[in-house]
C-alpha positions as CSV (number, residue, x, y, z in Angstrom):
1,M,0.4,-0.1,0.4
2,P,1.1,3.9,-0.7
3,T,2.4,5.9,1.7
4,E,0.1,8.7,3.3
5,D,3.9,10.6,2.0
6,T,4.0,8.8,-1.5
7,V,0.2,9.3,-2.0
8,T,0.7,13.5,-2.0
9,S,4.1,13.2,-3.6
10,L,2.0,11.8,-6.8
11,S,-1.2,14.2,-6.2
12,G,1.3,17.1,-7.0
13,L,3.0,15.5,-9.8
14,D,2.1,18.0,-13.3
15,V,-0.5,15.4,-14.9
16,T,-0.8,17.6,-18.2
17,K,2.5,16.7,-19.1
18,L,2.1,13.1,-18.0
19,L,-1.6,12.3,-20.0
20,P,0.4,13.5,-22.8
21,E,3.4,10.3,-22.2
22,L,0.0,8.3,-22.2
23,E,-0.5,8.7,-25.7
24,V,2.9,8.1,-26.9
25,P,3.0,5.3,-28.7
26,F,5.3,2.0,-27.9
27,S,8.7,1.6,-29.8
28,L,8.9,-0.7,-32.3
29,D,10.6,-3.2,-30.8
30,Q,7.4,-3.8,-28.0
31,V,5.3,-4.1,-31.4
32,R,3.2,-7.3,-32.0
33,W,1.6,-8.4,-35.3
34,R,-1.4,-10.3,-34.6
35,V,-3.2,-12.3,-37.7
36,T,-6.6,-11.9,-37.9
37,N,-8.2,-13.6,-40.7
38,T,-7.1,-15.7,-43.4
39,T,-8.0,-16.6,-47.4
40,N,-9.3,-19.8,-47.8
41,D,-5.9,-20.8,-49.0
42,K,-4.2,-20.1,-45.6
43,K,-1.8,-18.3,-47.7
44,R,-2.5,-15.4,-47.0
45,G,-3.7,-13.8,-43.7
46,Q,-4.6,-9.9,-42.6
47,I,-2.9,-8.9,-38.9
48,V,-3.1,-6.0,-37.2
49,P,-0.6,-4.0,-34.7
50,Y,-0.9,-5.0,-31.1
51,A,1.4,-4.7,-27.9
52,D,2.0,-7.3,-24.9
53,S,0.2,-6.5,-21.5
54,R,4.4,-6.1,-20.5
55,A,4.3,-3.1,-22.2
56,Y,1.5,-1.4,-20.7
57,T,2.9,-2.1,-17.3
58,D,6.2,-0.8,-17.8
59,R,4.1,2.7,-18.7
60,L,2.1,2.9,-15.9
61,N,5.1,2.3,-13.7
62,A,7.6,4.6,-15.5
63,L,5.2,7.8,-15.6
64,F,3.6,7.1,-12.2
65,T,5.7,4.5,-10.3
66,P,4.5,1.0,-9.5
67,Q,2.6,2.8,-6.0
68,G,1.2,5.5,-8.2
69,W,-1.8,3.3,-9.5
70,T,-3.6,0.5,-9.2
71,R,-5.8,-2.8,-11.1
72,E,-8.5,-4.9,-10.1
73,Y,-10.1,-7.9,-11.7
74,K,-13.8,-9.0,-11.7
75,V,-14.3,-12.3,-12.9
76,E,-17.6,-13.8,-14.2
77,T,-18.5,-17.1,-16.2
78,M,-20.8,-18.2,-18.4
79,S,-21.3,-21.8,-19.1
80,N,-23.6,-24.4,-21.4
81,I,-22.4,-22.2,-25.0
82,T,-22.7,-24.4,-27.9
83,R,-19.6,-22.8,-30.2
84,V,-18.2,-25.1,-32.8
85,K,-14.9,-26.0,-32.9
86,K,-12.3,-27.5,-35.7
87,G,-15.5,-28.0,-37.5
88,E,-17.2,-30.4,-34.4
89,S,-20.3,-29.0,-32.3
90,I,-19.0,-28.9,-28.4
91,V,-20.8,-27.4,-25.1
92,S,-18.3,-24.4,-23.7
93,G,-18.7,-21.5,-21.8
94,K,-17.3,-17.8,-21.6
95,V,-15.3,-16.0,-18.9
96,L,-16.0,-12.7,-18.1
97,V,-14.2,-10.0,-17.4
98,T,-14.0,-6.2,-16.2
99,C,-10.6,-4.6,-15.4
100,T,-10.1,-1.4,-13.1
101,V,-7.3,1.2,-13.5
102,T,-6.9,3.6,-11.3
103,I,-4.1,5.9,-11.5
104,L,-3.8,7.9,-8.2
105,G,-4.7,11.9,-8.4
106,I,-6.1,11.2,-12.3
107,G,-9.4,8.6,-11.9
108,S,-10.1,5.2,-13.0
109,H,-11.6,3.6,-16.2
110,S,-12.9,0.6,-17.0
111,G,-12.5,-2.1,-19.4
112,T,-14.0,-5.9,-19.9
113,G,-12.8,-9.1,-22.0
114,E,-13.7,-12.8,-22.7
115,E,-12.8,-15.9,-23.7
116,W,-13.9,-19.2,-24.7
117,A,-13.3,-21.2,-21.2
118,D,-12.4,-24.3,-23.2
119,D,-9.2,-22.4,-24.7
120,D,-5.7,-23.3,-22.2
121,N,-5.0,-19.4,-21.9
122,G,-8.7,-18.7,-22.2
123,M,-8.0,-16.5,-18.7
124,T,-4.6,-15.2,-19.6
125,S,-6.5,-14.0,-23.0
126,A,-9.1,-11.9,-20.9
127,D,-7.1,-10.9,-18.6
128,A,-4.9,-8.4,-20.9
129,Q,-8.2,-7.5,-23.4
130,A,-9.6,-6.1,-19.7
131,F,-6.4,-4.7,-18.8
132,K,-5.5,-3.1,-22.4
133,R,-9.0,-1.9,-23.2
134,A,-9.4,-0.2,-19.8
135,S,-5.5,1.5,-19.9
136,S,-7.2,2.7,-23.8
137,C,-9.7,4.9,-21.8
138,F,-6.5,6.8,-20.4
139,G,-5.2,7.1,-24.2
140,L,-2.3,4.4,-23.3
141,G,-2.4,2.0,-26.7
142,R,-5.4,3.9,-28.2
143,Y,-4.0,5.0,-30.8
144,F,-3.0,0.9,-32.2
145,Y,-7.4,1.2,-32.6
146,D,-6.0,4.4,-35.7
147,I,-4.2,1.5,-37.3
148,Q,-6.1,0.0,-40.3
149,A,-5.3,-4.3,-41.0
150,V,-3.4,-4.9,-44.1
151,W,-3.2,-8.4,-46.2
152,V,0.5,-9.8,-46.0
153,D,1.5,-13.4,-47.0
154,L,1.9,-16.2,-44.0
155,D,4.7,-18.7,-44.1
156,Q,3.6,-22.1,-43.4
157,N,3.0,-21.6,-39.9
158,R,0.1,-19.2,-40.6
159,Q,2.9,-16.4,-39.2
160,P,3.2,-13.0,-41.7
161,V,6.2,-13.8,-43.8
162,R,7.3,-10.5,-43.8
163,T,5.9,-7.9,-40.9
164,P,4.5,-4.3,-42.6
165,A,6.3,-1.0,-41.2
166,L,4.4,1.1,-39.2
167,S,2.8,4.6,-40.6
168,A,5.6,7.2,-39.5
169,W,3.2,9.1,-37.1
170,A,3.0,5.7,-35.3
171,L,7.0,6.0,-34.3
172,P,7.5,7.5,-30.6
173,E,9.7,10.3,-31.5
174,N,7.3,11.9,-34.4
175,W,4.1,11.3,-31.9
176,R,6.5,13.5,-29.6
177,K,7.0,15.9,-32.5
178,G,3.5,16.8,-33.7
179,M,2.9,14.2,-36.3
180,R,-0.4,12.7,-36.0
181,P,-3.4,10.0,-38.6
182,S,-4.6,12.6,-41.4
183,G,-6.6,10.0,-42.0
184,R,-9.5,10.1,-39.4
185,N,-10.8,12.9,-39.9
186,T,-10.8,12.3,-43.9
187,N,-12.3,9.0,-43.8
188,Q,-15.7,10.1,-41.9
189,R,-16.6,13.0,-43.6
190,R,-15.7,10.2,-46.9
191,C,-18.3,8.1,-45.4
192,S,-21.0,10.7,-44.6
193,R,-21.3,12.0,-47.9
194,Q,-21.7,7.9,-49.4
195,R,-24.5,7.4,-47.2
196,R,-26.9,10.3,-47.8
197,K,-26.3,10.1,-51.6
198,W,-27.1,6.3,-51.1
199,T,-29.8,6.3,-49.4
200,K,-33.0,7.6,-48.3
201,P,-33.5,10.3,-45.6
202,S,-35.6,7.4,-43.6
203,Q,-32.9,4.8,-44.0
204,R,-29.9,6.9,-42.9
205,A,-31.3,6.7,-39.4
206,Q,-30.5,2.6,-39.6
207,L,-27.9,3.2,-41.1
208,S,-26.7,5.4,-38.5
209,K,-28.2,2.6,-36.3
210,G,-25.8,0.2,-37.0
211,F,-26.7,-1.5,-40.5
212,R,-24.5,-1.8,-43.3
213,Q,-25.1,0.6,-46.1
214,W,-25.8,-0.5,-49.8
215,P,-24.1,-0.6,-52.9
216,H,-24.6,2.2,-55.2
217,S,-25.5,-0.5,-58.1
218,R,-28.0,-2.5,-55.7
219,R,-29.4,0.6,-54.7
220,R,-30.1,2.2,-58.3
221,Q,-31.7,-1.1,-59.5
222,Q,-34.0,-1.7,-56.6
223,S,-35.3,2.0,-57.5
224,Q,-35.3,1.4,-61.0
225,R,-38.1,-1.8,-59.2
226,E,-39.3,0.6,-57.9
227,R,-40.4,2.9,-60.6
228,R,-41.7,-0.2,-63.0
229,Q,-43.7,-1.1,-60.3
230,R,-45.4,2.4,-58.9
231,R,-45.6,2.7,-63.3
232,R,-47.5,-0.5,-64.5
233,P,-49.0,-2.0,-60.4
234,R,-49.0,-5.6,-60.7
235,R,-52.6,-6.9,-61.7
236,A,-54.1,-10.9,-61.4
237,H,-55.5,-13.0,-62.8
238,S,-56.9,-16.4,-63.3
239,V,-54.9,-19.9,-63.4
240,P,-55.7,-22.6,-65.2
241,G,-56.3,-25.2,-63.1
242,K,-56.2,-23.6,-59.7
243,D,-58.9,-22.1,-57.7
244,R,-60.4,-19.3,-59.5
245,R,-62.4,-17.8,-56.5
246,H,-59.6,-15.7,-55.6
247,S,-58.2,-14.5,-59.3
248,V,-60.6,-11.5,-61.1
249,V,-62.7,-12.4,-63.8
250,L,-62.1,-9.8,-67.0
251,Q,-64.2,-9.6,-69.3
252,H,-63.5,-8.2,-73.3
253,P,-65.0,-4.9,-74.2
254,A,-66.0,-6.3,-77.4
255,R,-68.4,-9.2,-75.7
256,V,-69.6,-7.0,-73.0
257,R,-71.7,-5.1,-75.6
258,T,-73.2,-7.6,-77.1
259,G,-73.5,-9.6,-73.1
260,Q,-71.2,-12.5,-73.7
261,S,-68.2,-12.3,-70.8
262,A,-65.4,-14.8,-70.7
263,E,-62.2,-14.4,-69.4
264,V,-59.8,-13.2,-70.8
265,D,-55.7,-13.4,-69.7
266,P,-54.5,-9.4,-69.7
267,R,-51.6,-10.5,-70.9
268,S,-53.5,-10.6,-73.7
269,R,-54.6,-7.1,-73.7
270,R,-50.9,-5.8,-73.7
């Protein structure tokens, strides 16, 4: 437990200088790459960068000392959940972890993590995931979310043959010079323009709730079908061999004048 003198000295730190240091990217030797998606032949994969939870701990210790911050865990479990693993359906469970990181003199943030209980390192993975998410609320490691996943070649062990180079802004020295990711706000504005162009006002509200955008070609095809249907509504007609009580009987104009009626296929009038 930190002593009273330690807490007083930590509360007197210049927070305005320490918080920006939390947002500084990790050094290149601390960055790892994880494969998230693969092609059907497993020869190419999509990878994203990450850092081990020990790198997060080292940064917090360096800035606030080991006595200047704490973390608490709350673990819950869920059982009798069916999942498909290696092509087989099995009954498993999930481990749910909530981590609360507290920095003395600044505040607290919480993060959650989950993993399948039948995995060998399920508890460790959920623990690390919750700790990283809680730390990202302070800005630590949050820059990873601004790095887009890339496709690379994989070896026989499904590991990247060659890791890509990080952008210049993702390096610690350039970050301290003021470099930041430039495409984040631009992409958001571009998606907003496309959303207004492709959809009706009633559908924009649905898209804002998480619905997927419709491709322009599909939206154009549907608009053409709607215009054709409004121009020429569908008419019911009698079908031979089916119940005629639910069909419409059309009378030929020439036979109406003579007092005769007959069922006419409406397609013959076109």
